[in-house]
C-alpha positions as CSV (number, residue, x, y, z in Angstrom):
1,M,-2.7,4.0,1.9
2,S,0.2,6.1,1.8
3,I,3.2,4.6,3.7
4,E,2.8,1.5,5.9
5,V,5.9,-0.2,7.7
6,N,6.3,-3.7,8.9
7,K,9.0,-5.2,10.9
8,S,10.0,-8.8,11.0
9,S,9.8,-10.5,14.4
10,D,13.7,-10.4,14.5
11,G,13.8,-6.8,13.5
12,K,16.1,-7.5,10.7
13,V,13.7,-6.9,7.8
14,I,11.8,-3.7,7.4
15,T,9.0,-3.7,4.7
16,I,7.8,-0.3,3.6
17,N,4.6,-0.6,1.7
18,V,4.0,2.6,-0.6
19,G,0.6,3.6,-2.1
20,E,-0.6,4.6,-5.5
21,N,1.1,7.9,-5.8
22,F,4.6,7.8,-4.5
23,D,5.8,11.4,-4.7
24,F,6.9,14.4,-2.6
25,A,3.5,14.6,-0.6
26,H,4.9,11.4,1.1
27,H,8.6,12.7,1.7
28,K,8.5,13.1,5.5
29,E,6.3,9.8,6.1
30,F,8.6,7.8,4.0
31,R,11.8,9.2,5.9
32,E,10.3,8.4,9.2
33,S,9.6,4.9,8.2
34,Y,13.2,4.2,8.4
35,R,14.9,7.0,10.3
36,N,15.5,5.1,13.4
37,E,16.4,1.9,11.8
38,A,20.3,0.9,12.1
39,P,22.2,0.5,9.0
40,G,22.6,-3.0,8.0
41,C,18.8,-3.9,8.0
42,N,17.3,-5.4,5.1
43,F,14.8,-3.0,3.5
44,V,11.8,-4.1,1.2
45,I,9.8,-1.5,-0.6
46,N,6.5,-3.1,-1.7
47,M,5.5,-1.2,-4.7
48,S,2.6,-3.4,-5.7
49,Q,0.0,-0.5,-5.1
50,A,2.1,2.0,-7.1
51,K,0.8,3.5,-10.1
52,Y,2.9,6.9,-10.3
53,L,6.2,7.8,-8.9
54,D,8.0,11.2,-9.7
55,S,11.7,12.5,-9.2
56,S,11.4,12.9,-5.6
57,A,10.4,9.5,-5.1
58,L,13.6,8.5,-6.8
59,G,15.4,10.8,-4.4
60,M,13.8,9.4,-1.6
61,L,14.9,5.7,-2.6
62,L,18.3,7.3,-3.0
63,M,18.4,8.6,0.5
64,L,17.1,5.4,2.1
65,R,20.1,3.7,0.3
66,K,22.5,6.2,2.0
67,H,20.9,5.6,5.2
68,A,21.0,1.9,4.9
69,G,24.7,1.8,4.0
70,G,25.1,2.7,0.3
71,D,26.9,0.0,-1.8
72,A,26.6,-2.2,1.3
73,S,22.9,-1.8,1.5
74,S,20.2,-4.6,1.0
75,I,17.1,-2.8,-0.6
76,T,14.7,-4.7,-2.6
77,L,11.9,-3.0,-4.7
78,Q,9.3,-5.7,-4.6
79,A,6.1,-6.2,-6.6
80,V,6.9,-3.2,-9.0
81,P,4.3,-2.8,-11.6
82,E,5.6,-2.5,-15.3
83,E,5.0,1.3,-15.7
84,V,6.9,1.8,-12.7
85,R,9.5,-0.5,-13.5
86,R,9.9,1.5,-16.8
87,V,10.8,4.6,-14.8
88,L,13.3,2.9,-12.5
89,E,15.1,1.2,-15.4
90,I,15.3,4.5,-17.2
91,A,16.8,6.2,-14.1
92,N,19.1,3.0,-14.0
93,F,17.9,2.1,-10.6
94,H,18.1,-1.5,-11.6
95,K,21.9,-1.0,-11.2
96,I,21.7,-0.1,-7.4
97,F,18.6,-1.7,-6.3
98,N,17.1,-5.3,-6.5
99,I,14.0,-4.9,-8.4
100,M,11.5,-7.7,-8.4
């Protein structure tokens, strides 16, 4: 699995599932997963399969945040494995994303 997208029946919650390696190889696919969604949607990034992410993945999350409305955005990073959580916390992403 690389990137899979699921939309709630009302279209207000977009769940993006990322695979084991969340890196630059998935940049275009990740961007396409939310590009046509209106700001104001609630985004959930399911990271349960993620074992690796690089700096480009951090950038992709920031681009999603900007698209979703910046400070007013609702983005949850869900089911984050401990090793990935450490990277996100070092980058201070816990201050701008809801990490579960």
